[in-house]
C-alpha positions as CSV (number, residue, x, y, z in Angstrom):
1,X,12.4,-15.4,6.9
2,X,9.0,-15.6,4.7
3,X,8.1,-12.1,3.1
4,X,4.2,-12.9,1.7
5,X,3.3,-12.7,-2.0
6,X,-0.1,-12.5,-3.2
7,X,-1.7,-11.7,-6.8
8,X,-4.1,-8.8,-7.3
9,X,-6.8,-10.8,-8.7
10,X,-7.5,-11.2,-12.8
11,X,-5.6,-13.3,-14.7
12,X,-6.1,-12.9,-19.0
13,X,-8.9,-16.1,-20.0
14,X,-8.1,-19.1,-21.3
15,X,-8.7,-18.4,-25.3
16,X,-11.0,-21.7,-24.2
17,X,-13.1,-19.9,-21.9
18,X,-13.2,-16.9,-24.8
19,X,-14.2,-18.6,-27.2
20,X,-16.7,-20.3,-25.1
21,X,-17.8,-16.9,-24.2
22,X,-18.2,-15.6,-28.0
23,X,-20.4,-18.3,-28.9
24,X,-22.1,-18.0,-25.8
25,X,-23.3,-14.4,-26.5
26,X,-24.1,-15.2,-30.4
27,X,-26.5,-17.8,-28.7
28,X,-24.4,-21.0,-30.2
29,X,-23.2,-21.8,-27.1
30,X,-26.2,-22.7,-24.1
31,X,-25.8,-22.0,-20.3
32,X,-24.7,-24.9,-19.3
33,X,-21.8,-25.7,-21.5
34,X,-20.5,-21.7,-20.4
35,X,-20.3,-22.7,-16.9
36,X,-19.0,-25.6,-17.7
37,X,-16.2,-23.8,-19.6
38,X,-15.7,-21.2,-17.3
39,X,-15.4,-24.3,-14.8
40,X,-12.7,-25.7,-16.4
41,X,-11.0,-22.4,-16.6
42,X,-11.0,-21.7,-12.7
43,X,-9.4,-25.0,-12.8
44,X,-6.7,-24.6,-14.9
45,X,-5.6,-21.6,-14.0
46,X,-5.4,-22.0,-10.0
47,X,-3.1,-25.3,-10.8
48,X,-0.9,-23.2,-13.2
49,X,-0.6,-20.8,-9.8
50,X,0.2,-23.3,-8.1
51,X,2.7,-24.8,-10.5
52,X,4.5,-21.2,-11.0
53,X,4.5,-21.5,-6.8
54,X,2.2,-19.2,-6.1
55,X,1.5,-19.8,-2.2
56,X,-2.1,-17.6,-2.2
57,X,-4.1,-17.9,-5.5
58,X,-7.0,-16.0,-7.1
59,X,-9.7,-17.7,-9.5
60,X,-8.3,-15.4,-11.7
61,X,-11.8,-13.9,-12.3
62,X,-12.5,-16.4,-15.2
63,X,-16.3,-16.1,-14.6
64,X,-16.5,-12.3,-13.5
65,X,-17.4,-10.1,-16.3
66,X,-15.6,-7.9,-14.8
67,X,-14.0,-6.9,-11.8
68,X,-16.4,-3.8,-10.9
69,X,-19.9,-5.2,-12.1
70,X,-20.2,-9.0,-11.5
71,X,-22.3,-8.1,-8.7
72,X,-25.0,-6.3,-11.0
73,X,-24.8,-8.2,-13.9
74,X,-28.3,-9.0,-15.7
75,X,-30.4,-6.9,-13.4
76,X,-32.8,-4.7,-15.1
77,X,-32.4,-1.9,-13.0
78,X,-30.0,0.0,-15.4
79,X,-28.9,1.8,-17.9
80,X,-26.3,1.8,-20.2
81,X,-25.4,5.4,-19.6
82,X,-23.1,5.7,-16.4
83,X,-20.0,7.2,-15.7
84,X,-16.9,7.5,-18.1
85,X,-13.7,6.1,-17.5
86,X,-11.4,7.2,-19.9
87,X,-7.6,5.5,-20.1
88,X,-4.1,6.6,-21.2
89,X,-4.1,5.7,-24.8
90,X,-7.8,6.8,-25.6
91,X,-10.0,4.0,-24.6
92,X,-12.5,3.8,-22.4
93,X,-14.8,2.1,-20.3
94,X,-18.3,2.9,-19.1
95,X,-20.1,1.8,-16.1
96,X,-24.3,1.0,-16.4
97,X,-26.2,4.0,-14.3
98,X,-29.1,2.6,-12.1
99,X,-32.3,3.7,-12.6
100,X,-34.4,2.4,-9.5
101,X,-34.4,0.8,-6.2
102,X,-34.3,-1.1,-3.9
103,X,-30.7,-2.1,-4.3
104,X,-29.4,-5.7,-4.1
105,X,-26.5,-7.6,-4.9
106,X,-27.2,-10.7,-8.1
107,X,-23.8,-12.1,-7.3
108,X,-21.8,-12.6,-4.3
109,X,-18.0,-13.3,-4.8
110,X,-18.6,-16.0,-2.4
111,X,-20.2,-18.2,-5.0
112,X,-16.1,-17.7,-7.0
113,X,-14.3,-18.2,-4.1
114,X,-16.6,-21.3,-3.1
115,X,-15.7,-23.3,-6.4
116,X,-11.9,-22.1,-6.9
117,X,-12.1,-23.8,-2.9
118,X,-13.0,-27.0,-4.8
119,X,-9.0,-27.3,-6.8
120,X,-6.5,-25.4,-4.9
121,X,-4.3,-26.6,-2.5
122,X,-2.6,-23.5,-1.1
123,X,-4.8,-20.6,0.3
124,X,-7.4,-18.3,-1.6
125,X,-8.0,-14.8,-1.9
126,X,-11.1,-13.5,-3.1
127,X,-11.3,-9.9,-4.5
128,X,-14.5,-7.6,-4.2
129,X,-15.6,-4.8,-6.0
130,X,-15.4,-1.5,-2.9
131,X,-18.2,-0.1,-2.2
132,X,-16.5,2.8,-3.5
133,X,-16.7,1.8,-7.1
134,X,-20.5,0.7,-7.0
135,X,-21.8,4.0,-5.4
136,X,-20.7,5.6,-8.7
137,X,-23.2,3.4,-10.1
138,X,-26.4,6.3,-8.7
139,X,-27.3,8.9,-11.3
140,X,-26.1,12.7,-10.3
141,X,-29.6,14.1,-11.5
142,X,-30.6,11.7,-8.8
143,X,-34.1,8.9,-8.7
144,X,-37.5,9.5,-8.1
145,X,-38.4,7.6,-5.2
146,X,-35.5,6.7,-4.3
147,X,-32.8,8.8,-2.6
148,X,-29.3,8.9,-2.2
149,X,-28.8,8.0,1.4
150,X,-31.0,5.0,1.1
151,X,-29.3,4.0,-1.8
152,X,-25.6,4.0,0.1
153,X,-26.9,2.3,3.1
154,X,-28.5,-0.3,0.7
155,X,-24.9,-0.3,-0.8
156,X,-23.0,-0.7,2.1
157,X,-24.9,-3.7,3.7
158,X,-24.9,-5.5,0.4
159,X,-21.0,-4.9,0.4
160,X,-20.9,-6.1,4.5
161,X,-22.3,-9.1,3.5
162,X,-20.4,-9.9,0.7
163,X,-17.4,-9.7,2.4
164,X,-18.2,-11.8,5.8
165,X,-20.0,-14.5,3.2
166,X,-15.9,-14.6,2.0
167,X,-14.5,-15.1,5.2
168,X,-17.3,-17.1,6.8
169,X,-16.4,-19.5,3.7
170,X,-12.7,-19.8,4.3
171,X,-11.2,-16.7,2.2
172,X,-7.5,-16.0,3.4
173,X,-8.2,-12.5,2.7
174,X,-11.0,-10.4,0.8
175,X,-9.7,-8.0,-1.1
176,X,-10.9,-4.4,-1.6
177,X,-10.8,-3.1,-5.6
178,X,-10.5,0.4,-4.6
179,X,-9.2,1.6,-8.4
180,X,-11.3,4.3,-8.5
181,X,-9.4,6.1,-5.3
182,X,-6.7,7.8,-7.9
183,X,-8.8,8.3,-10.6
184,X,-11.1,10.0,-8.5
185,X,-8.6,13.3,-7.7
186,X,-7.5,13.3,-11.5
187,X,-11.2,14.1,-11.8
188,X,-12.2,16.2,-8.5
189,X,-8.7,17.5,-7.7
190,X,-10.0,18.9,-4.5
191,X,-10.3,15.4,-3.2
192,X,-13.9,16.1,-1.7
193,X,-15.2,12.8,-3.9
194,X,-12.1,10.8,-2.4
195,X,-12.8,11.5,1.1
196,X,-16.0,10.4,0.3
197,X,-15.4,7.2,-1.0
198,X,-12.5,6.4,2.3
199,X,-15.8,7.4,4.6
200,X,-18.4,5.1,2.5
201,X,-15.3,1.9,2.9
202,X,-14.7,3.1,6.3
203,X,-18.5,2.6,7.4
204,X,-18.3,-1.1,6.0
205,X,-15.1,-1.5,7.6
206,X,-16.3,-0.6,11.1
207,X,-18.7,-3.1,11.0
208,X,-15.4,-5.7,11.1
209,X,-13.6,-6.7,14.2
210,X,-10.1,-6.1,14.5
211,X,-9.4,-9.7,14.3
212,X,-11.7,-9.5,11.0
213,X,-10.0,-7.1,9.4
214,X,-6.8,-8.4,9.6
215,X,-8.0,-10.6,6.5
216,X,-9.6,-7.5,4.7
217,X,-6.6,-5.3,2.0
218,X,-7.5,-2.9,0.1
219,X,-6.3,-3.0,-3.5
220,X,-5.8,0.6,-5.0
221,X,-3.7,1.7,-8.7
222,X,-4.2,3.9,-11.3
223,X,-5.9,1.4,-13.4
224,X,-4.5,-1.8,-15.9
225,X,-6.7,-2.7,-19.0
226,X,-5.5,-3.4,-22.5
227,X,-2.0,-2.5,-21.3
228,X,-3.1,1.2,-20.5
229,X,-3.5,3.2,-17.6
230,X,-6.5,5.6,-16.3
231,X,-4.4,7.8,-13.8
232,X,-0.8,7.2,-13.8
233,X,-0.3,10.4,-13.8
234,X,-1.7,11.8,-10.5
235,X,1.0,11.9,-7.9
236,X,0.9,9.3,-5.1
237,X,1.3,11.9,-2.8
238,X,-2.2,13.3,-2.9
239,X,-3.9,10.0,-2.8
240,X,-1.9,8.0,0.0
241,X,-2.9,9.9,3.6
242,X,-6.4,9.0,3.0
243,X,-5.8,6.2,1.5
244,X,-4.2,5.0,4.9
245,X,-7.4,6.1,6.9
246,X,-8.9,2.8,5.9
247,X,-9.1,0.9,8.8
248,X,-8.1,-2.3,6.7
249,X,-5.4,-5.4,7.6
250,X,-3.7,-4.8,4.2
251,X,-3.1,-2.7,1.5
252,X,-1.6,-3.6,-2.1
253,X,0.1,-0.8,-4.0
254,X,1.1,-0.7,-7.7
255,X,4.8,0.7,-7.3
256,X,6.9,-1.1,-10.5
257,X,5.5,1.1,-13.0
258,X,6.3,4.2,-11.1
259,X,8.6,6.3,-12.5
260,X,10.3,7.3,-9.4
261,X,9.5,4.3,-6.6
262,X,11.7,5.2,-4.0
263,X,10.1,8.6,-3.6
264,X,6.9,6.4,-3.3
265,X,8.2,4.1,-0.6
266,X,8.9,7.2,1.6
267,X,5.6,8.5,1.2
268,X,4.3,5.0,2.0
269,X,7.0,4.6,5.2
270,X,5.3,8.0,6.4
271,X,1.7,6.4,6.4
272,X,2.1,3.0,7.5
273,X,0.4,2.6,10.7
274,X,1.5,-0.7,12.8
275,X,0.1,-3.4,12.4
276,X,-0.9,-2.9,9.0
277,X,0.9,-4.8,5.8
278,X,1.7,-3.5,2.8
279,X,2.0,-5.0,-0.6
280,X,4.0,-3.3,-3.0
281,X,3.4,-4.3,-6.6
282,X,7.3,-6.0,-8.5
283,X,6.0,-6.0,-12.1
284,X,3.9,-4.4,-14.7
285,X,1.1,-6.4,-16.1
286,X,0.9,-3.0,-18.5
287,X,4.6,-3.8,-19.5
288,X,4.9,-7.1,-22.4
289,X,8.8,-7.8,-20.9
290,X,8.8,-9.8,-18.4
291,X,10.6,-9.1,-15.2
292,X,13.7,-11.7,-14.0
293,X,13.5,-12.8,-10.5
294,X,16.6,-10.9,-10.1
295,X,14.5,-7.9,-10.9
296,X,12.4,-8.5,-8.2
297,X,14.4,-9.1,-6.0
298,X,16.3,-6.0,-6.2
299,X,12.6,-4.3,-6.5
300,X,12.0,-6.0,-3.0
301,X,15.3,-5.1,-0.9
302,X,14.4,-1.4,-2.1
303,X,11.7,-1.4,-0.9
304,X,12.6,-2.9,2.5
305,X,15.0,0.0,3.1
306,X,12.0,2.0,3.4
307,X,8.9,-0.6,5.0
308,X,9.9,-3.1,7.6
309,X,9.8,-6.2,6.3
310,X,7.6,-8.3,8.9
311,X,5.2,-5.1,7.2
312,X,6.1,-6.1,3.8
313,X,4.7,-8.6,0.8
314,X,4.3,-8.5,-2.9
315,X,2.2,-8.3,-5.9
316,X,1.9,-7.4,-9.1
317,X,1.0,-3.5,-9.5
318,X,-2.5,-4.9,-11.0
319,X,-4.8,-7.5,-12.0
320,X,-4.1,-8.8,-15.5
321,X,-7.4,-8.7,-17.2
322,X,-10.1,-7.1,-14.8
323,X,-12.0,-7.0,-17.7
324,X,-13.8,-10.0,-19.7
325,X,-12.4,-8.7,-22.9
326,X,-8.6,-7.4,-22.8
327,X,-6.5,-10.1,-24.9
328,X,-4.0,-7.7,-24.2
329,X,-1.8,-9.6,-22.3
330,X,-1.4,-13.6,-22.8
331,X,-2.1,-16.5,-20.1
332,X,1.3,-17.2,-21.2
333,X,2.9,-13.6,-20.4
334,X,0.9,-13.1,-17.0
335,X,2.4,-16.6,-15.5
336,X,6.0,-15.9,-16.8
337,X,5.5,-12.8,-14.8
338,X,3.8,-14.4,-11.4
339,X,6.9,-17.1,-11.5
340,X,9.1,-13.8,-11.5
341,X,7.8,-12.1,-8.6
342,X,7.0,-15.5,-6.4
343,X,11.1,-16.4,-7.1
344,X,12.4,-12.8,-6.8
345,X,10.7,-12.5,-3.5
346,X,11.5,-15.6,-2.2
347,X,15.4,-14.4,-3.6
348,X,15.3,-11.2,-1.4
349,X,14.2,-12.7,1.5
350,X,17.0,-14.8,1.6
351,X,19.0,-12.0,1.7
352,X,17.0,-10.0,4.4
353,X,17.1,-12.9,6.7
C-alpha cells in the first residue's frame, strides 16, 4: 500500500538567494545575475527534496515574491493600501489594492513549473493563488469605469488560463492556495465572505472536466508566516462544510498544529465526498522542533481511523516560507521535517498494508 505524500509549496529561500535578492533590491546586482541565483536555488531545492525521498516535488517558490502576489508583481495599476492580514504574534502583511483595469496576470505560474521540470526526476506539483485571494485586491470604494463584476470576470478568466497552462505543461497536480478561507471567518463570522470566495473558485473549477479536476487541489490553513498563524483560533467546524463544496479532486488541510486532531478528523470524514482525496498535515512548519518519523507515523494511523485509506494522503501543515523575506525557519529544519513526513508516511503505509 502507498499513501501519497506531497509538500504544500514554499520552502525557505537559500542563503545565496536571500543575499542575491537583497543586492538586487539595492541595485548592486543585475537582473541577469539575480535570475541566475533563482535558477540555482530551484535546482538545489528540487535536488534536496528528491534526496529526502519526496515522491512529488515543487520548486519551493524560490522565484516568487510571495505565494499570493506573484501574478501582479510590478503592475503599475496597484497601490500599497490594500487589505491588512493580522497575525497572532502582532506582525501584519498588507495586500496591494487595484487602481485601474483591465486586470491581467503579468506572470503565470506555468513559467515556474517549466523551470522546475528541467531539474526534476519525479512528478512536479504547482501551487497557484486562488482567484478568491486576488478578489481582495478590488477596493471597497470601487474603481471609476471598472465595476467589480467586470474585474471578477477577468480574474476568473486569468485564473482558468493559468491553471490550464500548468496542467498542459505537465503538472502532477495544480494546487489552489486558499489560505484566506479560514481567515475570512475571523473577519466575517457570518460566513458570507467565505460563501462568495467558494462561489468564485467554483466558477473557475466548473470550466474544467472531471478528469482535469482530479489533478486540481485546494489548500486551506490558518496561515504560516514568521512562525505565526492568522486564524488558528477559528473553528474548523465553521470552515469545512463550505470548503468541501469546492469541486476540486484533492484537499490539503492543516492538522498537525490542531489542539484536537481527532475532532477535526471526524469533521473531515463527515464532509468528504467519494472520489476525492484529503491530504492531512502531519508536520508543523511553525514549530521549530523537527517531528520524528514515528510521530508522523502515529498521526497518519490516527487519520486512517477516520478517513478511508484510499482517500488519504499526507502533507505539511503549510508552506515553510510563503513570503520571500520569511527566514523564521531554516532550510535544514524544513528538509528534516519533509524527510520525517516521507518516512513516517511510509511506515504507516506498511502497517496499514
